[in-house]
VMD Tcl script that draws the C-alpha trace (Angstrom):
set ca {
  {-18.44 -35.09 28.95}
  {-18.96 -33.28 32.03}
  {-19.05 -29.69 31.70}
  {-20.60 -29.61 28.08}
  {-23.62 -27.55 27.48}
  {-25.63 -28.19 24.00}
  {-23.75 -25.51 22.12}
  {-20.41 -26.85 22.88}
  {-21.92 -30.44 21.43}
  {-23.22 -28.91 18.12}
  {-19.99 -26.67 17.58}
  {-18.27 -30.07 18.26}
  {-20.38 -31.65 15.54}
  {-19.54 -28.45 13.16}
  {-16.07 -29.07 13.54}
  {-16.23 -32.47 11.82}
  {-19.28 -31.42 9.48}
  {-18.84 -30.91 5.51}
  {-18.85 -27.12 4.93}
  {-22.08 -27.07 3.30}
  {-23.23 -28.86 6.93}
  {-21.67 -26.03 8.30}
  {-23.61 -23.57 6.66}
  {-26.76 -25.37 7.60}
  {-26.10 -25.45 10.81}
  {-25.38 -21.56 10.62}
  {-28.83 -20.81 9.32}
  {-30.72 -23.00 11.64}
  {-29.05 -21.51 15.29}
  {-28.37 -18.02 16.26}
  {-25.58 -19.37 18.40}
  {-23.94 -21.47 15.42}
  {-24.62 -18.20 13.42}
  {-22.04 -16.29 15.74}
  {-19.44 -18.99 16.08}
  {-19.59 -20.65 12.49}
  {-17.06 -18.94 10.56}
  {-14.36 -20.06 12.40}
  {-15.28 -23.56 10.94}
  {-16.23 -22.74 7.93}
  {-12.99 -20.80 7.14}
  {-10.91 -23.38 7.85}
  {-10.96 -24.64 4.53}
  {-9.36 -22.11 1.96}
  {-12.12 -20.36 -0.16}
  {-11.71 -21.68 -3.33}
  {-13.31 -18.50 -5.69}
  {-13.81 -18.91 -9.74}
  {-16.81 -16.85 -10.97}
  {-18.04 -13.40 -9.73}
  {-21.04 -14.46 -8.69}
  {-19.07 -16.60 -6.03}
  {-16.60 -13.57 -5.27}
  {-20.11 -11.19 -4.19}
  {-21.62 -14.29 -2.04}
  {-17.99 -14.42 -0.22}
  {-18.02 -10.80 0.23}
  {-21.44 -10.95 1.38}
  {-20.54 -13.69 4.12}
  {-17.66 -11.45 5.15}
  {-19.50 -8.20 5.54}
  {-22.26 -9.64 7.76}
  {-19.88 -9.71 10.81}
  {-16.65 -8.21 9.05}
  {-14.43 -7.77 12.07}
  {-15.66 -11.26 13.43}
  {-15.35 -13.41 10.39}
  {-12.03 -11.80 8.74}
  {-10.08 -12.94 11.69}
  {-10.81 -16.74 10.79}
  {-9.67 -16.05 7.45}
  {-5.94 -17.57 6.98}
  {-6.24 -19.26 3.59}
  {-7.77 -17.63 0.32}
  {-7.69 -19.08 -3.05}
  {-8.38 -16.26 -6.39}
  {-9.04 -18.31 -9.50}
  {-11.16 -15.96 -11.72}
  {-12.27 -17.81 -15.09}
  {-13.22 -14.49 -16.76}
  {-12.11 -10.89 -15.91}
  {-13.96 -9.58 -12.72}
  {-15.75 -6.28 -13.28}
  {-14.21 -3.10 -11.80}
  {-16.90 -2.68 -8.98}
  {-16.37 -6.09 -7.93}
  {-12.56 -5.94 -7.74}
  {-13.02 -2.73 -5.56}
  {-15.20 -4.48 -3.07}
  {-12.78 -7.00 -2.70}
  {-9.96 -4.79 -2.35}
  {-11.95 -2.69 0.32}
  {-12.23 -6.24 2.15}
  {-8.70 -7.03 2.02}
  {-8.36 -3.98 3.46}
  {-9.40 -5.07 6.62}
  {-8.19 -8.44 6.83}
  {-4.90 -8.63 8.86}
  {-4.50 -12.30 9.55}
  {-4.21 -14.00 5.96}
  {-1.29 -16.09 5.75}
  {-1.43 -17.87 2.35}
  {-2.72 -16.74 -0.86}
  {-3.37 -18.16 -4.27}
  {-3.64 -16.27 -7.45}
  {-4.22 -18.24 -10.53}
  {-6.16 -17.46 -13.87}
  {-5.60 -15.45 -17.16}
  {-3.40 -12.79 -17.75}
  {-6.77 -10.35 -17.70}
  {-8.20 -11.49 -14.39}
  {-8.30 -9.96 -10.78}
  {-4.60 -9.06 -11.23}
  {-5.58 -6.43 -13.96}
  {-7.12 -4.00 -11.30}
  {-4.69 -1.53 -10.01}
  {-6.84 -0.94 -6.70}
  {-6.82 -4.42 -6.29}
  {-2.98 -4.87 -6.70}
  {-2.69 -2.61 -4.19}
  {-4.73 -3.98 -1.53}
  {-2.98 -7.51 -2.38}
  {0.22 -6.21 -1.97}
  {-1.08 -4.23 1.41}
  {-1.90 -7.47 3.36}
  {0.32 -7.31 6.20}
  {0.60 -10.94 7.48}
  {1.02 -13.00 4.46}
  {3.49 -15.73 4.78}
  {2.81 -17.50 1.57}
  {2.06 -16.47 -2.15}
  {1.24 -18.56 -4.84}
  {0.69 -16.70 -8.37}
  {-0.14 -18.75 -11.56}
  {-0.47 -17.74 -15.14}
  {0.22 -13.80 -15.17}
  {2.54 -11.42 -16.68}
  {3.82 -8.16 -16.28}
  {0.84 -7.18 -13.26}
  {2.51 -9.86 -11.47}
  {5.66 -8.08 -10.99}
  {3.80 -5.06 -9.97}
  {2.79 -6.93 -7.11}
  {5.85 -8.40 -6.31}
  {7.60 -5.78 -6.00}
  {5.04 -3.43 -3.86}
  {4.71 -6.43 -1.08}
  {4.54 -5.29 2.31}
  {4.77 -8.31 3.89}
  {7.76 -10.36 4.10}
  {6.99 -13.84 2.94}
  {8.80 -17.13 3.55}
  {7.20 -19.21 0.38}
  {6.54 -18.16 -3.08}
  {5.28 -19.36 -5.96}
  {5.77 -17.48 -9.19}
  {4.43 -19.72 -12.51}
  {4.23 -17.24 -15.38}
  {2.55 -18.13 -18.54}
  {5.01 -19.73 -21.56}
  {4.58 -16.79 -23.79}
  {6.30 -14.56 -20.53}
  {9.71 -14.33 -22.24}
  {8.88 -13.43 -25.70}
  {6.26 -10.77 -24.64}
  {7.57 -9.15 -21.72}
  {11.40 -10.04 -20.76}
  {12.78 -9.02 -24.40}
  {11.11 -5.51 -24.83}
  {13.30 -4.60 -21.88}
  {15.19 -1.09 -23.28}
  {18.38 -1.57 -21.49}
  {20.62 -3.39 -19.22}
  {19.27 -1.61 -16.07}
  {15.78 -2.77 -16.72}
  {16.82 -5.98 -17.16}
  {18.75 -6.14 -13.75}
  {15.58 -4.46 -12.17}
  {13.13 -7.29 -12.96}
  {15.70 -10.08 -12.06}
  {13.93 -11.96 -9.19}
  {16.69 -11.47 -6.69}
  {16.14 -7.81 -6.69}
  {12.11 -7.81 -7.52}
  {11.92 -10.03 -4.21}
  {14.42 -8.18 -2.28}
  {11.92 -6.88 0.28}
  {11.60 -10.44 1.66}
  {14.95 -11.16 1.50}
  {15.42 -11.63 5.27}
  {12.30 -14.34 5.30}
  {12.32 -16.00 2.02}
  {12.79 -19.74 2.28}
  {11.59 -21.13 -0.53}
  {11.18 -19.63 -3.65}
  {9.66 -21.42 -7.33}
  {9.73 -19.68 -10.50}
  {8.84 -20.84 -14.07}
  {9.72 -18.67 -17.41}
  {11.08 -15.92 -15.76}
  {13.98 -14.89 -17.85}
  {17.08 -12.81 -17.08}
  {19.83 -11.60 -18.89}
  {21.87 -13.53 -21.27}
  {25.26 -11.38 -20.42}
  {26.74 -12.42 -17.11}
  {28.25 -9.13 -16.83}
  {24.61 -7.74 -16.32}
  {23.74 -9.28 -12.90}
  {22.05 -7.90 -9.51}
  {24.26 -6.79 -6.78}
  {25.97 -8.67 -4.82}
  {24.83 -7.39 -1.71}
  {21.46 -8.40 -1.73}
  {21.49 -11.85 0.46}
  {18.53 -14.14 1.11}
  {20.18 -15.93 4.47}
  {17.11 -18.27 4.97}
  {16.51 -19.32 1.52}
  {17.15 -23.37 1.45}
  {14.92 -24.44 -1.59}
  {15.12 -22.82 -5.41}
  {13.08 -24.18 -8.09}
  {13.63 -22.63 -11.94}
  {11.77 -24.04 -14.36}
  {12.02 -22.84 -18.37}
  {14.65 -20.34 -17.54}
  {17.23 -18.47 -19.23}
  {20.58 -20.23 -19.77}
  {21.69 -19.94 -16.23}
  {24.31 -17.41 -14.60}
  {24.86 -18.99 -11.32}
  {27.27 -17.06 -9.13}
  {24.75 -14.17 -8.76}
  {22.45 -17.23 -7.20}
  {25.32 -18.40 -5.22}
  {25.80 -15.06 -3.57}
  {22.08 -14.33 -3.11}
  {21.21 -17.84 -1.65}
  {24.37 -18.67 0.21}
  {22.92 -21.57 2.43}
  {20.79 -22.94 -0.30}
  {20.01 -26.80 0.12}
  {17.81 -27.90 -2.42}
  {17.81 -26.90 -6.40}
  {15.91 -27.72 -8.94}
  {16.70 -26.19 -12.18}
  {15.32 -26.79 -16.12}
  {15.98 -24.34 -18.99}
  {14.32 -23.84 -21.69}
  {16.40 -24.48 -24.94}
  {20.03 -23.94 -26.23}
  {22.26 -24.72 -28.61}
  {25.11 -27.30 -28.02}
  {27.59 -24.21 -28.25}
  {25.63 -21.99 -26.09}
  {25.61 -24.94 -23.25}
  {29.40 -25.44 -23.45}
  {29.71 -21.73 -23.47}
  {27.49 -20.62 -20.35}
  {29.09 -24.11 -18.88}
  {32.85 -22.46 -19.01}
  {31.52 -19.41 -17.80}
  {30.04 -20.72 -14.67}
  {33.05 -22.68 -13.89}
  {35.42 -19.79 -14.26}
  {33.38 -17.47 -12.43}
  {33.14 -19.77 -9.53}
  {36.98 -20.43 -9.43}
  {37.71 -16.96 -9.63}
  {35.64 -15.81 -6.92}
  {36.28 -18.63 -4.62}
  {32.55 -18.82 -4.24}
  {30.10 -21.72 -4.41}
  {27.18 -23.74 -2.76}
  {28.26 -25.12 0.83}
  {25.57 -26.69 1.76}
  {23.63 -28.08 -1.16}
  {22.00 -31.30 -0.20}
  {19.75 -32.22 -3.22}
  {19.79 -31.77 -6.99}
  {16.69 -32.25 -9.89}
  {17.14 -31.82 -13.31}
  {17.86 -33.40 -16.22}
  {21.81 -34.02 -17.32}
  {21.82 -30.66 -19.41}
  {20.89 -28.59 -16.60}
  {23.55 -29.85 -14.07}
  {26.21 -29.63 -16.69}
  {25.46 -25.94 -17.70}
  {25.17 -24.76 -14.38}
  {28.79 -25.79 -14.08}
  {28.50 -26.48 -10.24}
  {31.63 -26.68 -8.40}
  {30.21 -28.26 -4.69}
  {29.68 -31.59 -3.96}
  {26.02 -32.63 -3.61}
  {24.62 -35.07 -1.47}
  {21.43 -36.39 -3.67}
  {21.52 -35.75 -7.36}
  {18.48 -36.83 -9.55}
  {18.85 -36.85 -13.53}
  {16.76 -37.08 -16.26}
  {17.68 -37.89 -19.73}
  {17.89 -34.34 -21.47}
  {14.79 -33.37 -23.55}
  {14.66 -34.18 -27.23}
  {14.49 -30.81 -28.63}
  {17.82 -29.88 -26.98}
  {19.62 -31.78 -29.50}
  {22.49 -32.16 -26.90}
  {24.07 -34.05 -25.72}
  {23.50 -36.55 -28.04}
  {22.86 -39.89 -27.25}
  {26.32 -40.95 -27.92}
  {27.64 -37.86 -25.60}
  {25.42 -38.71 -22.62}
  {28.08 -41.15 -20.94}
  {31.35 -38.66 -21.09}
  {29.07 -35.87 -20.04}
  {28.16 -37.69 -16.76}
  {31.99 -38.17 -15.89}
  {32.62 -34.44 -15.21}
  {29.13 -33.89 -13.73}
  {29.86 -36.57 -11.19}
  {33.27 -35.42 -10.61}
  {31.98 -32.45 -9.34}
  {28.96 -33.29 -7.20}
  {30.39 -36.66 -6.00}
  {27.24 -37.34 -4.34}
  {25.74 -40.13 -2.12}
  {22.88 -40.70 -3.38}
  {22.30 -40.79 -7.67}
  {18.78 -41.41 -9.30}
  {19.13 -41.79 -13.11}
  {16.01 -41.38 -14.64}
  {16.97 -42.97 -18.19}
  {20.54 -44.29 -18.92}
  {21.96 -41.33 -19.58}
  {24.94 -43.30 -21.18}
  {24.46 -45.21 -24.93}
  {22.97 -48.35 -24.25}
  {23.22 -49.63 -27.68}
  {27.22 -50.11 -27.64}
  {28.76 -53.53 -27.71}
  {29.92 -55.31 -24.42}
  {32.96 -53.82 -22.84}
  {32.73 -50.21 -24.49}
  {32.88 -48.31 -21.04}
  {29.22 -47.20 -21.24}
  {28.96 -46.65 -17.36}
  {32.94 -45.53 -16.82}
  {31.21 -42.61 -14.85}
  {30.93 -44.80 -11.82}
  {34.56 -46.08 -11.65}
  {36.28 -42.68 -11.29}
  {35.90 -39.88 -8.43}
  {32.49 -39.07 -9.38}
  {31.35 -42.22 -7.68}
  {33.69 -42.37 -4.67}
  {30.93 -41.44 -2.28}
  {27.95 -43.30 -3.81}
  {25.99 -45.39 -1.44}
  {22.64 -45.44 -3.08}
  {21.77 -45.63 -6.78}
  {18.64 -45.97 -8.76}
  {18.25 -46.55 -12.55}
  {14.94 -46.40 -14.12}
  {16.03 -47.71 -17.30}
  {13.74 -47.13 -20.30}
  {13.76 -48.96 -23.58}
  {11.94 -46.68 -26.29}
  {11.29 -46.50 -29.88}
  {12.99 -48.13 -32.50}
  {16.52 -47.34 -31.49}
  {16.50 -49.67 -28.34}
  {14.82 -52.90 -30.48}
  {18.26 -54.64 -30.74}
  {20.02 -53.48 -27.20}
  {21.72 -56.15 -25.80}
  {20.27 -56.20 -22.17}
  {22.53 -58.81 -20.80}
  {25.76 -56.71 -22.13}
  {24.06 -53.85 -20.37}
  {23.85 -55.11 -17.10}
  {26.71 -57.06 -17.35}
  {28.74 -53.46 -18.37}
  {26.71 -51.98 -15.29}
  {28.07 -54.61 -12.96}
  {31.28 -54.17 -13.90}
  {31.63 -51.06 -13.33}
  {29.91 -50.92 -9.83}
  {31.85 -54.08 -8.27}
  {34.41 -52.33 -6.57}
  {31.85 -49.67 -5.37}
  {30.61 -49.53 -2.15}
  {26.87 -49.43 -2.70}
  {24.39 -49.96 0.09}
  {20.98 -49.59 -1.94}
  {20.71 -50.27 -5.37}
  {17.61 -50.71 -7.74}
  {17.48 -51.00 -11.41}
  {13.95 -50.95 -13.12}
  {13.49 -51.63 -16.91}
  {10.71 -50.69 -18.95}
  {9.89 -52.06 -22.03}
  {6.23 -50.77 -23.11}
  {7.58 -47.91 -25.31}
  {9.99 -49.77 -27.63}
  {8.68 -50.13 -31.25}
  {9.79 -53.18 -33.10}
  {7.50 -52.33 -35.77}
  {9.71 -50.84 -38.48}
  {6.44 -49.57 -39.81}
  {4.90 -52.98 -40.03}
  {1.50 -53.10 -39.16}
  {-0.57 -55.83 -37.41}
  {-0.59 -57.90 -34.17}
  {1.62 -60.56 -34.66}
  {4.84 -58.20 -34.95}
  {7.51 -60.62 -33.58}
  {9.10 -59.49 -30.30}
  {12.44 -57.50 -31.13}
  {16.05 -58.61 -29.62}
  {15.71 -56.29 -26.68}
  {12.16 -57.54 -25.79}
  {13.22 -61.31 -25.95}
  {16.07 -60.84 -23.44}
  {13.58 -58.98 -21.42}
  {11.43 -61.59 -21.35}
  {13.83 -64.45 -21.04}
  {15.76 -62.44 -18.25}
  {16.37 -64.37 -14.77}
  {15.58 -61.33 -12.47}
  {16.57 -63.53 -9.19}
  {19.88 -64.49 -10.91}
  {20.79 -61.29 -12.16}
  {20.19 -59.54 -8.92}
  {22.05 -62.35 -7.26}
  {24.97 -61.50 -9.41}
  {25.01 -57.92 -8.20}
  {24.65 -58.80 -4.47}
  {27.65 -61.24 -5.07}
  {29.85 -58.64 -6.54}
  {29.09 -55.58 -4.36}
  {29.05 -56.67 -0.56}
  {28.19 -54.02 0.98}
  {24.71 -54.05 -0.03}
  {21.93 -53.50 2.16}
  {18.89 -53.49 0.12}
  {18.39 -53.84 -3.88}
  {15.24 -54.36 -6.11}
  {15.68 -55.35 -9.76}
  {12.64 -55.19 -11.89}
  {11.79 -55.94 -15.52}
  {8.71 -54.89 -17.17}
  {7.08 -58.04 -19.12}
  {7.32 -57.18 -22.97}
  {4.04 -56.54 -24.33}
  {2.22 -56.66 -20.94}
  {2.68 -52.94 -19.22}
  {0.68 -54.33 -16.46}
  {3.05 -57.07 -15.28}
  {6.55 -57.01 -13.90}
  {8.71 -59.43 -12.22}
  {10.77 -58.17 -9.24}
  {13.45 -59.64 -7.20}
  {14.04 -58.04 -4.08}
  {16.96 -58.13 -1.66}
  {15.38 -58.54 1.97}
  {17.30 -59.61 5.23}
  {20.23 -61.17 3.16}
  {18.46 -63.44 0.81}
  {17.02 -62.63 -2.74}
  {13.28 -63.04 -3.43}
  {11.33 -63.07 -6.37}
  {7.89 -60.99 -6.61}
  {5.29 -60.82 -9.60}
  {3.89 -57.72 -9.63}
  {0.38 -56.43 -11.66}
  {-0.74 -53.34 -11.68}
  {-4.30 -51.82 -11.98}
  {-5.54 -49.47 -14.32}
}
mol new
graphics top color blue
foreach p $ca { graphics top sphere $p radius 0.5 }
foreach p [lrange $ca 0 end-1] q [lrange $ca 1 end] { graphics top cylinder $p $q radius 0.2 }
display resetview
């Protein structure tokens, strides 16, 4: 290339080399030594041991002003507690870094966030846009409350024991309110766009809530995992422009779930306040039920509620879907699990949720139909499919997929041995003509543009028989999955 000298060529080589090769090139050439930092630091340094930390600090200090300006991303993952002198050196180095945009901190409770001076240095980083903190406790809140930068993306993954060890020891309501995520992150309210938190408890009393004057206008994505039973109105007020919500609460009794659902419904109705732009929800049926949302949701992804909830119970899954879908009226619905009791007889209304207002806007439906354990051994698969078809035949579906899985059926009833005969559900799945089955749906629902019908071959988890609607024709495929 005209105009390129040897240094330009070597820099191009360095740009596409592995990190180890870049380091060797820096050691071999004085010119490359001066330019190499910007290539080495393109990949986030990932520091686990104290020796790695000291080596990294030595690398930065060789040309502090030059090298630190290329550091955009940093990952600190101590496998054990770093010494105080090492933390002090890291704090000193961070005080001279003004370009760091992304920081990940993970490790044990006694890791690098145990040092107050280091917490102060991390909190003082001026250019931080993304912060991820995993497996930390109260010291994590100290960092979040003192952040200088206004971050755009934040992930806080507290340890599983956080609730019992930290939040339940708060002395009064004011202390609970001060540790609500809406309050803790108030400094970033003007900029925060995505927030993901886990095991972060909030006060169980709906009256103990943060100020409604704290508003995050740019927040569009919120994920809460293993949270407390939700009081949703403060979230609606704080994040009025939310588009994507993922929610998963820890545990609750049936009575508590009903109580919080009613509270959430009433608060939204009395306040005349709900989300106006919510496009997607992901969680299990109990999660969406207890939130009691009164807004429409474009795309809903639901899982079968966790077994330990003991609610709403298999016999109540279908009836519970009706009020949930009536409020959400999704255009796209994905069900991971039947979310109804498929053990009942033909014509028992197991899919009645698809006949009412809740399915009035439905255009895309995906059902991941798992047949599991002993309870599904005798399921009448053909009756299930007929009931589903009868409930959908007046819909305006454009895209439809149903995938039936058989590998977790347990027909043994305690009998040991390799020659256990197929159960009724397995026999039906084995004999099912997937082309003909999909053809019935295509004929009954003339609006369908794309469709998939697949059945996992019983006792052969690697093989699936599939029918696909393509260009107006149903075609058969046999799919083999590799281990």
